[in-house]
N, C-alpha and C positions, 0 to 999 in steps of 0.2 A: 647339420645343414649348412655349415659355414662355407664360404666360396663355391656357389653351388656350381658353377660353369665346371671347376677345376674337379669336384667329384665326379658330375657324370661323364667326364672325357675319361675319366678312369676307366669308366665301365666297360669302354668299348674293345681293354685289351683280352677281356676273358674267354680264351676261344680251346683250353686245352684241358685236360683230362687228370685227375684227381688219381694219385698211384700208392696204394698202400695205406690211406687214409681212413678213417672212419666212415666217409660217406665218398660216393662217387659223382662229381659235379660235371657234367660233359657239357659240349660246347652246344648241344641241343637244348641244355636245361637251361643255360647261363649266360651264353653270348648274344647280345644281341646281332642281328643279321646286318652289318655294316653295308651291304651290298643291296639292301631295300631300300628305294630312294624315302618313303614314308617314314621309316623310322629315323632315317638320317634326318631327315627333315624336322621331325617330333624333336630330336637330341637338339639340335642347333635352337630352333626357335626357343623352346625350354631353357637353354642355357642363358639366352640372353632376356626373356621373360622374369626367370628365377632372380636375376643378378638386381633388376629393375625393380621387381617389387620385393626385395631384401632391403634394397637400399630405403625405399618408404616408408618400410617398416619402420627401420631403424630411427630415420627420421621422426617418425610420428612418436617412438618412445622419447627421443630425445626432447619434444615437445612436452614431456609431462617431468622432466626434470627441472629445478630451481637450482641455479648455482648455491644458492645458501645451502642447501640440502647435500650437495655434491661435496662442497667443504667441511660438513659434518661429517662425511662419512670418512674423509680424508684426515680429519682432525681425529678422530676415535674411531680406528683401524682393527678392533676387537672383532667385531663381525666378520670382516675380511680376512684378518690371521685364522681365524677360528675356519672358515668354508675355505681355505687353501690347505691347512692341515688336513681336512677331512677328503679334500678332493687330490692332493699331490702324495699324502702318504697313506693312509688310513685303508681308503677306497681302493687304491691297485694291490695293495697288501692282501686285501681279501679276497680280490679278482684272483691274484697269484695263488690263494688258497682254492679258490672255484676249477684253476686249471689242473691241479693237481688231485685234488678230489673227484673230477670225473676221467679221470686219467685221460685227459686227450693229447691226440699225436701232437706232434711238433709246430704242424702247420695251424692246424685249430687253436693250439694254446698260444703261437706267435700272434695268429692274428686278436684274440682275447686280449693280450697282454699290451699289444702296441695301441690298441682302442685306448683301455683303460689309462694310459700314460697321456692321454692327451687332454689339452683344456676343455671346457665347455664351448659351444657354439650359440651363436646366434638365438636360436630357436628358444635359447631358454629365456631371453630377456621377453619374447613375446608370450612364451606362458605364463611367466610370473605377470604380468602386466595382465592378463585374461583372468588368474587366480589372485586378483587384488595383494599382491606380493611389496615388496619394496623394488622397483624397479631402478632406482637410482643405483642402490646396493648389487643388485645385479648386473648391470651394465661395467658397473665399477670391478666387479669380481671377475667378469669376462675378460676385461680389458686387462688387467693386473695379471691373472692367470695364463693370459697367452704371451703377455710378456715375460712372465717368470719362466715359461716352459721352453724359452731358449736355451736357459740352463739347466733347467729340471728334468727334461724328456732325456737328454743323453744319458744323464744320472739313472733314473729310473729303469730305462732301457737296458743299463749295463747290468743293472743290479738282478731285474726279473727274466731277462732274456737268455741269462747265463746257464738256465737248466737245461736250456732246450737246443740252442745254437754256442757258438763261440766267435763269431766272425761280429764285426763292429757296423750297428747301423747306422743308415745316414739320416740326420733329422733336418726336414726342408726349411730353412731359416728361412726362405723368399717366401714361402706359404704362409707363414707364422707372421711373416710382415705385410703381407697381403692381408690376412685376415685382420691384422688390428687397423689397417687404413680402412677396410670395409666397414669396420664398426665404430672407428672415431669420425670420420667424416662426417658421415648421415646423422651420427647423434650429434657432433657439436653444431650441425646445419640448424638441426631441431631445436637446440637450446637457446640460440641464437634469436630463431624466429618466436618462441616462447616470450623473450624478452621485449624484444622491437614489437613485434606485431601479436598478442594475447590471444585476440580474435581469430586470428587465423591460424593460429596452433591446435585450436579446439577444434577446427573442423579438419586439421591433419589427422589429429589424433583419431578421430571417429574415420576418418578414410583407413587409415594403418589396422585398425581392429576390423575391418571386411577385409583387407587386403591380406591380413595375418590368416583369416580362417581360408581366402582362397588360395595363397601360397602353401597352408597344410594339404588341402586335398590335392592339389596338381601334384607336388611332390610325390604323394603316397600313390595316387593316380599313373603317374608316368612310370616310375619304378616296377610297380605291379605289371604296368604292361609289358615293359620293355625287358624285364627279367624276372619273369613268374616260374624260371627254375629254381630262385632261391630256395623257395619252400621243399624242394626234394632232396635237401641235405640232412646230414644225419640228423635224429632227434636230440641229441643232446647239444648242439648247437642251437638248433630251435628252439629248447627248453631254456639254454642260459641266455639266448639274446629275448625270449617274453620276460625271463625275472630280473634279468639284471637293472632295466630302467626302474623297476618297483626297488628293487635292494638297494640302488645310489640313492633313490630319494628318502630311503627309509634312513640309512647309515648318515645321511646328510642334515636329518629333520631329527633323528635322535642324538646325534653330536652336539647340533646347536641347543638342544633343549638342557641337556648335561650342563654346557656352558651358562645357562639361565640368560638366554637371548628371546626376544618377543617371538608369540606364534608366526607372525607376520617374515620376521628375520629368517626363522627357521625354515618357512616355508621355500622362501627363495633360494637359500642355499643348498636344501634337498633338491630342488630342480637343477640347479647349478651343477650339483653332484651328480647328476642322472644324466645330464645330457653330455654327450661326448662328442667331438670336432670330428664327424666322418670324415672330412675332404681332409684333413691332415693326417691322418693315418691311413688312408688309402694313398695318399702320397707318397708318405714315408715308405711304406709296402713298397711302392712299384719304384723309388728310387733306391732302397736297399737290396732286393731281391731279381734275379734272374725272372724272365717274364714267366716260364713255367711254374716256378715256384710262387711269385707273385699273384697268379692267379687262383693259388690254391690256400694262400693265406689270407686275402684280401676277401675271402666269402664272409667270413663273420661279422667285418665292419658293415657288410652291406645289406647284410639279413636284420643287424642291430640297429641300422638307420632306419626303416621301414617301422621294427616295433617299436623303437624308440619314439618316433613320431607318433604312433598309435595310443602307446600308453600315456605320454601327456596329454594328449587329447583327451581320454578315458579321464585322466586325475582333475582336470580343469571342467570336464563336465560334472564328476560328482562333485568337485568341492563347489562348485556353480549351484548347483542343485541343492547342498547341506545349506549353501547361505539362504539360499529362496525358502527353504523350508523352516530355516531360522527365523527370517525375517517375517514370514507368515504368521508364524507361531506369536512372536512377539505383537506385532500389530494385534493378533485376537485377544491376547491376555490385555492390552493395553484399552482396547474395546470396550472388554466387560468391566474395567474397574470404576470406570466413573459411575456404571448402572447399579455393581454391587454396593458402592457408596450411596447412592442414592436409596436402594431399598434399605440397608442399615437405617438411615437417618430416619426414612419412613415410620420403621419398627420402633426406633426409639420414640418416636413423635407420639405412637400408637399408646406405647407404654407407660409414659409419662401423663399422657391425657387420662389414661384409665387409673393411674394412681391419684389425681388429682379427684375424680368422681367420686373415689374410694372416703378421701379425707373429707 
């Protein structure tokens, strides 16, 4: 969900028909009718709106980060290193296995692999905040991962794509830099506000929390409206798009637990590993392939983008429900504790009085 305007503008190119693949994606199913003034207006308006909302959300997340905590993350980089290993080595390798296990054609496989080589997007920071994760670690990971992707993406693409193509893919370095700027500038402003105006920071955090939910709903609704034909894709692509976010979370969480990190850090890394930068993957595809081929390859990124957001929302709701139930149970146990103690004291008093009478 990074650099939303760039991502959504890429969708306008999808007007060709898949040939020889495992599914048919026609212009009737996939493409937005760019001649429709209503849809053009919705796209342009949503582009601007998403950029503004995303900036406010990241600024609100910055308002939760204390400089001392950020320095601690830098001085103790073990969680970051573990997260990077899982995201840049373990996760792409397993996704590469997915592509061969499901025997995907080259278009579907390339779409899957290109997405898997991308770093996490900003939505991971938002979901980490909602699920009581380590927001400082999340933003630190997103920033470092995006920076490291400048070198790691070409290497991973060269390693994994050779099973399907022989040409070299073009890494969109400009988009990577833009992604870094869209993360760092609002977050830095939020950190400054927290330090200088802590009372204002609390209001911004609350506003960001509300806008975050609005952002998620708008992203899902707009894409479902503009591209309903995505769900007419091959069942393999739908299945992988549904499973992959949960698989990424499992890989991130399990790998972090094996490294003896705290549950909070494990949850954060799991969310980060499962959240791929869809805008970056679509840009890379359109820079590297002819329009006809790019239209076929980009399908998985678009499907994944929708299911990734839905999966992260479900995860957040499940986690919040679990925490609320745990809190209610704890309160009920604490409430019965004093009463039980009073009853025990009363019974002991009766027993002592009975003994005195017998004596």
